[in-house]
N, C-alpha and C positions, 0 to 999 in steps of 0.2 A: 504494500500500500504506500503510495507516494504521498508525501505531505503536500497539502494545498498551500495557497498563498497564506503567509503568516498573518494571524489576527492578534491584536494586542490582548494581553491576558485579561485586562479589566473588562473588555467587551465580552470575552468568553465567560468571565465570572458573572456579569450582569445577565447574560442570556440564560445561563444555567440556573441562576438565582430565580429568574422568572419561571423556569421549568420546575424548579424545586418547590415553588409555591402552588403550582397548578397540576402537577403530574400525579393524579390518583390512580389506584388500580393495581399496583404491584409491578414486578419485573416485566411481565408480558405486555402490559399496557405501556410501560416506559419504552420498550423496544419500538412499539408502533409510533409513539409520540416523537421519539428521536428521529425516526425515519421520515416522518412527515415534516419535521422541522429542518433537518439538514440535507435530506436527499430530494424530497419533493418540492419544498418551498424555496430554499435558498440554493439548491443544487451545488452544495459544497463537497459532495461525495457521490460517486456513482453507485448504483444498486449492488453491483458485484462486490465492490470493496466493503460496502456496508454489511452485506450478507456474510462476507468472510470474517469481519470483525465480530459480528454477532455469534457466529459459529465458534470462534475461538473463545469468547467469553463464556460460552455455555459448556465447554469441556474442561475448564480449569476451575479449581476451587475459588470461592469468593462470591461477592455480591454481583450477580450478572449485570444488572442495569447500571450500577455504579461503575463497574469496570468498563462497560460500554461507553458511558459518559466520559470516563478518563481517556479511553482510546480516541474518542472523537475530539476531546480537548487537545490531546497530543497531536493529532493530525492537523488541527487548526493553529496551534501555537507552541508546539514542543512541550518540554517538561513544565514550563510555567503554565501553558494552556491546560495541561492535564490536571495540575493542582488547582487551577482556577475553576475548572469544570466540576471537579469533585467538591470543592468548597462551596460553590454556589448551589449545587444540587442538594447538598446535605444539610446546609445551615438551617433552613426553615424548619425542617422536621426535628432537628436536634433541639432547637429553641422550644418548640411545642412540647417535646417529651420532657425536657427539664422542668418546664412549668407544671406539667402533669405530675411529675415526681414531687415537686414542692407542695402541691395540693394534697397529695397523699400523706406526706410527712407532717403537714399542718393539721391532720385529722379530718380532712375532707372525706376520706373513705368511711369514717365512722358516722358522719352526719348525713351521708348520702349512700347508704348501703344498697339502695335499689340501683344506683348508677354503677356501683362496683359489680353487682350481680349481672347487670346488663352487659358490661364490658367482658365479663367472663363467658357469657353466653355467645357474644360475638366471636370470641376465640373458638368456641365449639363449631360454629357454622363455617367460619373462614378456613380453619385447619381441615375440617372434614372435606370441604370443597377442594382444597388444594391436594389433599391426600388422594381423593378419587381421581383427579386429573393426572397426578403423577403415577398412580397405579396403572391406569389404562395406557399411559404413554411410555412408561419405563419398565413395567413388568409385563412383557408381552408373550413370554413363553413359560413353560413349566419350571425351568431352572431359575429364572429370575423371580418368579412368584414364590418358590420355595425359599430362596435366599432371603427375600423380604420378610417372610413369616418367621424364619429362624432368627433373623436379626431382631425382629420385634419381640419375640419371646425372650431372647437372651438379654436384651436391654431392659425389658420389664422386670426380669428376675434380678439382674445386676445393674441398677440404674446409676452408674458412675461414669465419669468421663473416660477412664481408661478402657471401659467396655466398648465405647464408640470408636476409640482409636484402634483397638484390636480388630474389631469387625471390619472397619474400613481398610485396615492394613492387609488383612487376609483377602478381602475382595479385590484389592488392587493387585496383589500378587497373582491371584487367579486370572484376573483380566489381562495382565501384561503377558501372560503365557499364551494368550490367544493371538491369532493372526488377524490383522485388519482385513476388511472386505474391500472389494473393488468399488463399493458404493461410497466409501469414505472420501470426503472432499479434501483437497489440498487448500491451504490458506495462502492467498496471494499477497503476502506482505513483502515489503522491500527487504531483500536479502543483503543489501549493502551495509546494513548496520553491523557493528562489531559484535561477534558472539561473546566477547569478553563481558559485555554488559549483561547479557543473558545469563552467563555462568555465575557472575557475581551475584545477580539478583536471586538465582536459584539457591546459591549457598546461603544467602541471608535468610531465605524462607526456611531452609532446612534447619538452620541454627535457631531461628525463632520457634519453630514447632518443637524441636527437641527440648529447648529450654522450657517451653510451656508444659510439656508432658512430664518432664522429670524434676523440675525445680519446684519444691514444695516449701511453703512458708505460712506462718500464722498471721502474717501481715495482710490486712485487707487490701492495701494498695497493691501488693504483689499478686494477691488472689484476683483482683480486678484486672490487672495487666495480663497475667497468664491465661485467665479464663476467657477473656475476649480474644486474645491472640489465637488460642486453640479453636474457639468457635468460628472465628473468621477465616482461619486457614484450612479448615477441613470441610467446609460446607460447599457442596456442589449445587449450583443453581441459585443460591442465595434465597431471599424471601423466607417463607415459612420453614424451610429446612433448618434454619438456624435455631429454631425453638428448642428441640431436644438438647442441643449442645449447651445453650445458655441455662436451661433448667437444671441440667446435671451439675453445672458449675456454681450456680448462685442460689439454688433453693435447697436447703438453707445456705447462707444466713438470711437472705430475703424471704419473707413469708410468702407462701404460695398465693394467697389472696391478692397481695399487692403485685406480685409478679404477673398473674393472669390479668389483673385489671389494667396494668400498664400495657400489656400486649394487646388487649382489646382496644385501648386508646390508639395504639399505633396503627390500627386498621383504618382509622378516620383521618390519618395524617398523610399529606402528600410526600413524595420523595421516597427514599430508600427505607425499607423496613429495618435495616441494620441500625437506624437511629435509635431503636429501642435500647441500645447499649447506653445511651445518654441517661435514660430513665434508671437503668440498673446502677450506673455510677453514682447518680445523685441520691438514690435511696440507700445504697450501701454506705456511702460516706457523705452524709448531709452537711457535715461541718467543713467541707472542702471548698465551699464558695464557688462551685462550678468546675473546679479543676478535675474532680473525679469523672465528671461527665466528659470532659475533653480527653482525658486519658483513655477512658473506655471506648470512645468513638475512634480515636486514632488507633488503638490496639486492635479493634475488630476489623477495621478497614485495611490496615497496613499490609497484612499478609497477602491479601488479594491484589494490592497495588504492585508489590514487588514481583509477584508471580505473573501478573499481566505483562510487566516489562520483560521478564524472562521469556514468556511465550511469544511476544511480538518480535523479539530479536531472533527467534528461531524460525518461525513460519512453517515452511514446507515439511520439515521432519516430523510434524505432528500428525501426518497422515495415519489414519487408523486409530487414533486415540479415542475417538467417540465410541467406537465399537468395543474397545478394550475396557471402557469404564462402565459397561452395562451392569456388572455385578456391584460396583461401588454405588451406582445409582439405586440399585435394588436395596442395598443395605440402608441407604438414606431414607427410602420409602418405609422400610421397617422401623427405623428409629422414630420417624414421625408418627407411625401408627401406635407405637408403644406410648408415646407422650400424649397422644390424643385420648387413649384409654385412661392413663394415669400420669399426670395429675389433672389434665384439662377436664375430662368428663366427670371424674369422681369428685372434683372440687367445685364444679359448676352446676351440676344437676343433682339436687338434693331434696326436691319437693315436687308436688304435682304441678305447681305453677312454673317452676324452672324447667320441668320436663316439657311443658307446653311451649315455653320460650325456645328451648333447644330444637323442638320440632319445627317451630316457626322459622328459626334461623336456617335450618336445612331446606325448608321450602323456598326461602328467599334466594339462597345461594345455589343450591343444587338443581332445583326444578325451574325456577324463574331466572336463574343465572344473573342476578343483579350484582352490582359492584359492592365491595366492602363498605364503602361510604354509605350507600343506600341501606345496607344491612344495619349499620350502626344507628341510623336514623329510625328505622322500623323497630328495632329491639329497644332502643332507649325510650321511645314513646310508649311502647307496650309495657315496659317495666315500670315506668312512672304511673301508668294507669293501674297496674297491679299494686303498686305501693299505696296509691290513694284508696284502693279497695281493700287494703289490709292483707294482701297476699305476700308482700315483700316487706 
């Protein structure tokens, strides 16, 4: 992919800031929004290059839409452009999640229990919808379906971060032993870049992940840093897939009610879902005056950033990687299934009225296929009505 005419970093920041304020709907919606903005509207990139960049972001760990935005920013303005694109797209959602966390810390969750219940039900609907889509897309044969179920049962019985690492590691080894198919696409990026940059970036990623896995400390700052690095560096596809990783790392010390409420709020927020890390940082270390939110956000995004740099510097040798990751993707589906059962469902559905709310959330998302923002609106209104009637 050849770089287009250089654009000043501030213009890139301003454009992605606008997108960060208006891009609802999660990674798949963001891909469409970016295409309309940069390919159709301004013609800053041709469809073939855009499709190649999307494909690359989908086969490497990290937040897909944020990596796509960084790739677009790099194409527009180099390293400064990539940083500007990520900053602009992420900032609005981070601010909203910090405000939501402060509200929880100030006792808002106690005075508005019906709203917390609503946000937890939103998580039921959104995660179920995401899980069904991933199941039909990623678990297409008997082997991948069995892999997903084994992963779900294993993580349900042993719900710790090391279980996730072990499952993904085994799936990756099995996948790498497979031979890529002729249908796998090559990525048409500029091969003139030095592979040294890619190698250095890959080494940084390996060091980060190794440290996050093996370095243990009672310090909440270290926990915040390593937990988010591990979550951000092992997630394939981004979005809701990050939930089981964050839950395994931060529940406890964060109570499950606050965790699920924050995740529910994140569904109504534009921009990347990884901004949920700002909520976690603020709730975990409320005395940090926002620094914990910043550390959490940087930690969860940074592994995906360096891996994107490594992948873009390699390009063509990634032929066949998508096929070889099919067992990793199946494991990810299984992890999400385990978390949907416990703690999401067990903590959110506990009465006749919350059961009705859960069924309503499935009706809105699965059958009527409405957006997460519309789901938040419907469930919030219904929950408030239930609160007034004495059911919540």
